[in-house]
PyMOL commands that place a pseudoatom at each C-alpha (Angstrom):
pseudoatom trace, name=CA, resn=MET, resi=1, chain=A, elem=C, hetatm=0, pos=[139.310, -26.559, -44.153]
pseudoatom trace, name=CA, resn=SER, resi=2, chain=A, elem=C, hetatm=0, pos=[136.806, -29.589, -44.966]
pseudoatom trace, name=CA, resn=GLU, resi=3, chain=A, elem=C, hetatm=0, pos=[133.524, -29.554, -44.375]
pseudoatom trace, name=CA, resn=ARG, resi=4, chain=A, elem=C, hetatm=0, pos=[132.220, -31.846, -42.512]
pseudoatom trace, name=CA, resn=ASN, resi=5, chain=A, elem=C, hetatm=0, pos=[128.386, -34.496, -42.830]
pseudoatom trace, name=CA, resn=VAL, resi=6, chain=A, elem=C, hetatm=0, pos=[126.844, -32.829, -40.474]
pseudoatom trace, name=CA, resn=ILE, resi=7, chain=A, elem=C, hetatm=0, pos=[123.879, -35.847, -41.149]
pseudoatom trace, name=CA, resn=PRO, resi=8, chain=A, elem=C, hetatm=0, pos=[125.557, -39.365, -39.533]
pseudoatom trace, name=CA, resn=LEU, resi=9, chain=A, elem=C, hetatm=0, pos=[125.441, -36.599, -36.385]
pseudoatom trace, name=CA, resn=ILE, resi=10, chain=A, elem=C, hetatm=0, pos=[122.293, -35.468, -36.400]
pseudoatom trace, name=CA, resn=LEU, resi=11, chain=A, elem=C, hetatm=0, pos=[120.768, -39.784, -37.336]
pseudoatom trace, name=CA, resn=THR, resi=12, chain=A, elem=C, hetatm=0, pos=[123.513, -40.887, -34.268]
pseudoatom trace, name=CA, resn=ALA, resi=13, chain=A, elem=C, hetatm=0, pos=[122.103, -38.120, -31.513]
pseudoatom trace, name=CA, resn=ILE, resi=14, chain=A, elem=C, hetatm=0, pos=[118.081, -38.788, -32.876]
pseudoatom trace, name=CA, resn=GLY, resi=15, chain=A, elem=C, hetatm=0, pos=[118.975, -43.001, -32.214]
pseudoatom trace, name=CA, resn=SER, resi=16, chain=A, elem=C, hetatm=0, pos=[120.527, -41.937, -28.658]
pseudoatom trace, name=CA, resn=VAL, resi=17, chain=A, elem=C, hetatm=0, pos=[118.175, -40.649, -27.724]
pseudoatom trace, name=CA, resn=ALA, resi=18, chain=A, elem=C, hetatm=0, pos=[115.212, -42.795, -29.027]
pseudoatom trace, name=CA, resn=GLY, resi=19, chain=A, elem=C, hetatm=0, pos=[116.925, -45.629, -27.825]
pseudoatom trace, name=CA, resn=THR, resi=20, chain=A, elem=C, hetatm=0, pos=[117.607, -44.176, -24.195]
pseudoatom trace, name=CA, resn=VAL, resi=21, chain=A, elem=C, hetatm=0, pos=[113.716, -43.534, -23.922]
pseudoatom trace, name=CA, resn=ALA, resi=22, chain=A, elem=C, hetatm=0, pos=[113.031, -47.607, -25.598]
pseudoatom trace, name=CA, resn=VAL, resi=23, chain=A, elem=C, hetatm=0, pos=[114.924, -49.371, -22.739]
pseudoatom trace, name=CA, resn=LEU, resi=24, chain=A, elem=C, hetatm=0, pos=[113.780, -46.442, -20.124]
pseudoatom trace, name=CA, resn=SER, resi=25, chain=A, elem=C, hetatm=0, pos=[110.207, -47.761, -21.140]
pseudoatom trace, name=CA, resn=TYR, resi=26, chain=A, elem=C, hetatm=0, pos=[111.088, -51.487, -21.416]
pseudoatom trace, name=CA, resn=TYR, resi=27, chain=A, elem=C, hetatm=0, pos=[112.212, -51.042, -17.380]
pseudoatom trace, name=CA, resn=GLY, resi=28, chain=A, elem=C, hetatm=0, pos=[109.747, -48.738, -16.290]
pseudoatom trace, name=CA, resn=TYR, resi=29, chain=A, elem=C, hetatm=0, pos=[111.399, -45.873, -15.350]
pseudoatom trace, name=CA, resn=VAL, resi=30, chain=A, elem=C, hetatm=0, pos=[109.073, -43.888, -18.461]
pseudoatom trace, name=CA, resn=HIS, resi=31, chain=A, elem=C, hetatm=0, pos=[105.807, -43.854, -17.463]
pseudoatom trace, name=CA, resn=VAL, resi=32, chain=A, elem=C, hetatm=0, pos=[103.156, -42.094, -19.739]
pseudoatom trace, name=CA, resn=ALA, resi=33, chain=A, elem=C, hetatm=0, pos=[100.381, -41.157, -17.099]
pseudoatom trace, name=CA, resn=LYS, resi=34, chain=A, elem=C, hetatm=0, pos=[96.426, -41.427, -19.029]
pseudoatom trace, name=CA, resn=PRO, resi=35, chain=A, elem=C, hetatm=0, pos=[93.721, -39.638, -17.569]
pseudoatom trace, name=CA, resn=GLU, resi=36, chain=A, elem=C, hetatm=0, pos=[91.972, -42.493, -15.828]
pseudoatom trace, name=CA, resn=ASP, resi=37, chain=A, elem=C, hetatm=0, pos=[95.133, -42.756, -13.486]
pseudoatom trace, name=CA, resn=ALA, resi=38, chain=A, elem=C, hetatm=0, pos=[94.102, -39.675, -12.492]
pseudoatom trace, name=CA, resn=LEU, resi=39, chain=A, elem=C, hetatm=0, pos=[92.448, -39.288, -9.406]
pseudoatom trace, name=CA, resn=LEU, resi=40, chain=A, elem=C, hetatm=0, pos=[90.722, -36.206, -8.274]
pseudoatom trace, name=CA, resn=LEU, resi=41, chain=A, elem=C, hetatm=0, pos=[91.039, -34.849, -5.123]
pseudoatom trace, name=CA, resn=ALA, resi=42, chain=A, elem=C, hetatm=0, pos=[86.952, -34.200, -4.958]
pseudoatom trace, name=CA, resn=ASP, resi=43, chain=A, elem=C, hetatm=0, pos=[86.901, -38.012, -5.423]
pseudoatom trace, name=CA, resn=TYR, resi=44, chain=A, elem=C, hetatm=0, pos=[87.266, -37.805, -1.386]
pseudoatom trace, name=CA, resn=THR, resi=45, chain=A, elem=C, hetatm=0, pos=[85.605, -35.942, 2.007]
pseudoatom trace, name=CA, resn=MET, resi=46, chain=A, elem=C, hetatm=0, pos=[87.060, -35.293, 5.344]
pseudoatom trace, name=CA, resn=LEU, resi=47, chain=A, elem=C, hetatm=0, pos=[84.906, -36.282, 8.011]
pseudoatom trace, name=CA, resn=LYS, resi=48, chain=A, elem=C, hetatm=0, pos=[85.409, -34.115, 10.704]
pseudoatom trace, name=CA, resn=THR, resi=49, chain=A, elem=C, hetatm=0, pos=[85.113, -36.080, 13.695]
pseudoatom trace, name=CA, resn=VAL, resi=50, chain=A, elem=C, hetatm=0, pos=[83.045, -34.647, 16.978]
pseudoatom trace, name=CA, resn=PRO, resi=51, chain=A, elem=C, hetatm=0, pos=[83.475, -36.251, 20.692]
pseudoatom trace, name=CA, resn=GLY, resi=52, chain=A, elem=C, hetatm=0, pos=[80.104, -37.630, 20.952]
pseudoatom trace, name=CA, resn=GLU, resi=53, chain=A, elem=C, hetatm=0, pos=[79.107, -37.370, 17.914]
pseudoatom trace, name=CA, resn=ASP, resi=54, chain=A, elem=C, hetatm=0, pos=[78.522, -40.565, 15.886]
pseudoatom trace, name=CA, resn=TYR, resi=55, chain=A, elem=C, hetatm=0, pos=[79.659, -41.232, 12.631]
pseudoatom trace, name=CA, resn=ARG, resi=56, chain=A, elem=C, hetatm=0, pos=[79.144, -44.045, 9.553]
pseudoatom trace, name=CA, resn=VAL, resi=57, chain=A, elem=C, hetatm=0, pos=[82.005, -45.593, 7.281]
pseudoatom trace, name=CA, resn=SER, resi=58, chain=A, elem=C, hetatm=0, pos=[81.976, -48.317, 4.924]
pseudoatom trace, name=CA, resn=LEU, resi=59, chain=A, elem=C, hetatm=0, pos=[83.205, -51.259, 6.145]
pseudoatom trace, name=CA, resn=LYS, resi=60, chain=A, elem=C, hetatm=0, pos=[85.107, -52.162, 2.770]
pseudoatom trace, name=CA, resn=PRO, resi=61, chain=A, elem=C, hetatm=0, pos=[88.393, -50.234, 2.722]
pseudoatom trace, name=CA, resn=ALA, resi=62, chain=A, elem=C, hetatm=0, pos=[88.916, -47.771, -0.724]
pseudoatom trace, name=CA, resn=THR, resi=63, chain=A, elem=C, hetatm=0, pos=[91.290, -48.915, -2.989]
pseudoatom trace, name=CA, resn=GLN, resi=64, chain=A, elem=C, hetatm=0, pos=[94.085, -46.036, -2.387]
pseudoatom trace, name=CA, resn=VAL, resi=65, chain=A, elem=C, hetatm=0, pos=[96.534, -47.029, 0.732]
pseudoatom trace, name=CA, resn=ALA, resi=66, chain=A, elem=C, hetatm=0, pos=[97.569, -43.809, 2.608]
pseudoatom trace, name=CA, resn=GLN, resi=67, chain=A, elem=C, hetatm=0, pos=[101.857, -43.354, 3.979]
pseudoatom trace, name=CA, resn=CYS, resi=68, chain=A, elem=C, hetatm=0, pos=[103.377, -40.504, 5.195]
pseudoatom trace, name=CA, resn=ILE, resi=69, chain=A, elem=C, hetatm=0, pos=[106.852, -39.987, 3.129]
pseudoatom trace, name=CA, resn=ASP, resi=70, chain=A, elem=C, hetatm=0, pos=[108.999, -37.022, 4.248]
pseudoatom trace, name=CA, resn=GLY, resi=71, chain=A, elem=C, hetatm=0, pos=[106.130, -35.418, 5.894]
pseudoatom trace, name=CA, resn=VAL, resi=72, chain=A, elem=C, hetatm=0, pos=[103.752, -35.388, 2.485]
pseudoatom trace, name=CA, resn=LEU, resi=73, chain=A, elem=C, hetatm=0, pos=[100.825, -38.270, 2.657]
pseudoatom trace, name=CA, resn=VAL, resi=74, chain=A, elem=C, hetatm=0, pos=[100.655, -40.280, -0.349]
pseudoatom trace, name=CA, resn=LEU, resi=75, chain=A, elem=C, hetatm=0, pos=[98.517, -42.331, -1.534]
pseudoatom trace, name=CA, resn=PHE, resi=76, chain=A, elem=C, hetatm=0, pos=[99.356, -46.165, -3.323]
pseudoatom trace, name=CA, resn=ASP, resi=77, chain=A, elem=C, hetatm=0, pos=[96.606, -47.229, -5.121]
pseudoatom trace, name=CA, resn=THR, resi=78, chain=A, elem=C, hetatm=0, pos=[95.917, -51.273, -4.454]
pseudoatom trace, name=CA, resn=GLU, resi=79, chain=A, elem=C, hetatm=0, pos=[94.273, -51.663, -8.405]
pseudoatom trace, name=CA, resn=GLN, resi=80, chain=A, elem=C, hetatm=0, pos=[96.422, -50.370, -10.522]
pseudoatom trace, name=CA, resn=LYS, resi=81, chain=A, elem=C, hetatm=0, pos=[100.193, -51.061, -10.015]
pseudoatom trace, name=CA, resn=GLY, resi=82, chain=A, elem=C, hetatm=0, pos=[102.373, -48.284, -9.863]
pseudoatom trace, name=CA, resn=LEU, resi=83, chain=A, elem=C, hetatm=0, pos=[99.991, -45.715, -9.080]
pseudoatom trace, name=CA, resn=THR, resi=84, chain=A, elem=C, hetatm=0, pos=[100.594, -43.634, -7.109]
pseudoatom trace, name=CA, resn=GLY, resi=85, chain=A, elem=C, hetatm=0, pos=[100.271, -39.350, -5.658]
pseudoatom trace, name=CA, resn=VAL, resi=86, chain=A, elem=C, hetatm=0, pos=[100.481, -36.812, -3.511]
pseudoatom trace, name=CA, resn=LEU, resi=87, chain=A, elem=C, hetatm=0, pos=[97.405, -35.811, -1.967]
pseudoatom trace, name=CA, resn=VAL, resi=88, chain=A, elem=C, hetatm=0, pos=[96.562, -31.670, -2.512]
pseudoatom trace, name=CA, resn=ASP, resi=89, chain=A, elem=C, hetatm=0, pos=[94.427, -29.611, -2.006]
pseudoatom trace, name=CA, resn=ASN, resi=90, chain=A, elem=C, hetatm=0, pos=[92.492, -26.812, -4.355]
pseudoatom trace, name=CA, resn=LYS, resi=91, chain=A, elem=C, hetatm=0, pos=[94.971, -25.102, -4.709]
pseudoatom trace, name=CA, resn=LYS, resi=92, chain=A, elem=C, hetatm=0, pos=[98.186, -27.750, -5.224]
pseudoatom trace, name=CA, resn=ARG, resi=93, chain=A, elem=C, hetatm=0, pos=[99.374, -27.834, -2.016]
pseudoatom trace, name=CA, resn=ALA, resi=94, chain=A, elem=C, hetatm=0, pos=[100.524, -30.992, -0.533]
pseudoatom trace, name=CA, resn=VAL, resi=95, chain=A, elem=C, hetatm=0, pos=[99.097, -32.616, 2.508]
pseudoatom trace, name=CA, resn=ARG, resi=96, chain=A, elem=C, hetatm=0, pos=[101.030, -32.700, 5.265]
pseudoatom trace, name=CA, resn=CYS, resi=97, chain=A, elem=C, hetatm=0, pos=[101.480, -35.654, 7.780]
pseudoatom trace, name=CA, resn=MET, resi=98, chain=A, elem=C, hetatm=0, pos=[103.289, -36.333, 11.248]
pseudoatom trace, name=CA, resn=ASP, resi=99, chain=A, elem=C, hetatm=0, pos=[105.120, -39.552, 11.164]
pseudoatom trace, name=CA, resn=ALA, resi=100, chain=A, elem=C, hetatm=0, pos=[104.208, -40.580, 14.600]
pseudoatom trace, name=CA, resn=PRO, resi=101, chain=A, elem=C, hetatm=0, pos=[100.081, -40.684, 15.706]
pseudoatom trace, name=CA, resn=PRO, resi=102, chain=A, elem=C, hetatm=0, pos=[99.681, -38.111, 17.783]
pseudoatom trace, name=CA, resn=THR, resi=103, chain=A, elem=C, hetatm=0, pos=[99.497, -39.180, 21.839]
pseudoatom trace, name=CA, resn=ALA, resi=104, chain=A, elem=C, hetatm=0, pos=[95.776, -39.427, 23.660]
pseudoatom trace, name=CA, resn=GLY, resi=105, chain=A, elem=C, hetatm=0, pos=[94.726, -36.037, 25.720]
pseudoatom trace, name=CA, resn=ALA, resi=106, chain=A, elem=C, hetatm=0, pos=[96.810, -33.770, 22.638]
pseudoatom trace, name=CA, resn=ALA, resi=107, chain=A, elem=C, hetatm=0, pos=[95.316, -30.301, 22.316]
pseudoatom trace, name=CA, resn=GLN, resi=108, chain=A, elem=C, hetatm=0, pos=[92.693, -30.007, 19.258]
for i in range(1, 108): cmd.bond("trace and resi %d" % i, "trace and resi %d" % (i + 1))
show_as sticks, trace
zoom trace
């Protein structure tokens, strides 16, 4: 039996993986998250609305936009393009949403 030289096979495999990652990164399919990309849940507060009580919010909108996708609330950042995330609670459970707005007079 003749022995094969495995070094070219190993180098080809490593080169193929490196090339694939480079091409996927170039086209935007691979994103390495940085700490400044993260938004903490602690940055958000829920204002409970009570009938008859006033509450105040800023007229300037937040830089995030929320959308209901497949029943999960997804945040899109308008300043950092490509930064999206799922809104979760302190136990990492996704905040669910309804596709249709609630009707007036619905039970609370």
